[in-house]
C-alpha positions in Angstrom: -77.4 119.2 71.9 -75.0 116.4 71.4 -74.5 117.9 68.0 -73.0 121.1 69.4 -70.6 119.0 71.8 -69.4 117.7 68.7 -67.8 120.7 67.2 -66.0 121.8 70.4 -64.2 118.5 70.7 -64.3 115.5 68.0 -63.7 113.2 71.0 -66.0 112.1 73.7 -66.1 114.2 77.2 -65.9 111.3 79.7 -65.8 111.4 83.1 -65.1 109.0 86.0 -64.7 109.8 89.7 -63.7 107.9 92.7 -64.5 108.2 96.4 -60.4 107.4 97.9 -59.6 107.7 101.9 -56.3 110.2 100.5 -57.0 112.1 97.6 -53.2 113.7 97.7 -51.5 109.9 97.3 -54.7 108.6 95.2 -53.7 111.4 92.6 -50.1 110.8 93.3 -50.7 106.8 92.3 -52.7 107.3 89.2 -49.7 110.4 87.9 -47.2 107.5 88.6 -48.8 104.6 87.4 -50.7 106.1 84.5 -49.3 108.9 82.8 -52.3 110.9 84.3 -52.5 114.9 85.6 -51.3 117.1 85.8 -54.3 116.9 89.0 -55.7 120.4 90.8 -57.0 120.2 94.1 -60.2 122.0 95.1 -58.9 121.9 99.2 -62.0 122.6 100.5 -65.9 123.2 99.4 -68.1 123.5 102.1 -71.6 124.1 101.5 -74.4 125.0 104.7 -77.4 125.7 103.6 -78.6 122.8 101.5 -81.4 120.0 101.5 -81.1 116.4 101.6 -83.5 113.9 101.3 -86.3 116.8 102.2 -84.1 117.2 105.6 -81.4 120.3 106.1 -77.7 119.4 106.0 -74.2 121.0 105.1 -71.5 119.4 102.5 -67.6 119.6 103.5 -65.8 118.4 100.1 -62.1 117.6 98.8 -61.9 118.0 95.1 -58.7 116.9 92.8 -59.7 117.4 89.1 -57.0 115.7 86.7 -56.9 115.4 83.0 -55.7 111.6 81.0 -55.1 110.9 77.8 
């Protein structure tokens, strides 16, 4: 499969993730200090029916996706 990905992009695909307290200010800091962006905010992603470690759970997630480089 990696050989197939090499035909899509000449550079490796890299993903970095952080957990932050304030999504908007953290994205803005990346823009100002590193020149990253633009960022696209997914303000509310909720799953009500899932299992975590064998028990029912819920997930309410805020995400931002951006580009750098």
